C-alpha positions in Angstrom: 192.5 78.3 85.7 194.1 80.8 83.5 197.9 80.9 82.9 198.1 84.1 85.0 196.3 82.4 87.9 198.5 79.3 87.5 201.7 81.4 87.6 200.5 83.3 90.6 199.7 80.1 92.4 203.2 78.8 91.7 204.6 82.1 93.1 202.6 81.7 96.3 203.7 78.1 96.7 207.3 79.1 96.2 206.9 81.8 98.8 205.4 79.4 101.3 208.1 76.8 100.7 210.8 79.6 101.1 209.3 80.5 104.4 209.8 76.9 105.6 206.3 75.5 105.0 206.8 71.8 104.3 205.5 70.7 100.9 203.3 68.0 102.6 201.4 70.9 104.3 200.2 72.2 100.9 198.6 68.9 100.2 197.1 68.7 103.6 195.6 72.1 103.2 193.7 71.1 100.1 195.9 72.4 97.2 194.8 70.2 94.3 196.9 67.2 93.4 197.2 68.5 89.8 198.4 71.9 90.9 201.0 70.5 93.2 202.1 67.9 90.6 202.5 70.0 87.6 203.9 73.1 89.3 206.4 71.0 91.3 207.5 69.1 88.2 207.8 72.4 86.3 209.8 74.0 89.1 212.0 70.9 89.6 210.9 70.5 93.2 210.6 67.3 95.1 207.0 66.1 95.5 205.6 65.8 99.0 206.3 62.5 100.7 202.6 61.8 101.1 201.8 62.6 97.5 200.0 59.9 95.4 200.6 60.2 91.7 198.1 57.5 90.8 196.0 58.5 87.8 198.1 61.5 86.9 199.7 61.5 83.5 203.4 61.9 83.1 204.3 65.5 82.3 205.5 66.2 78.8 209.1 66.9 78.5 209.8 70.6 78.3 211.5 71.7 75.1 212.7 75.2 74.2 211.3 76.8 71.1 213.9 77.6 68.5 214.5 81.3 68.0 
C-alpha cells in the first residue's frame, strides 16, 4: 500500500466513524488488523473493543523533525 493509499484509507475510516459507524464494524467488514491498528494509533482513536493486538508490534513513538 502506498502512502497515498494509506492516507486515503484513513480519510475514509474517519468519514465512516464521523457518520456514526462503530469502529467494531470496520473490523467485522474485513478491514485489515494492521490498517486499523496503525491508523487508529496515529489518529489517537480508541481501538475497537473486539480488536486483538496479539502479534502486532508496538507503534514507534511519533517525533517531530526539527526545522
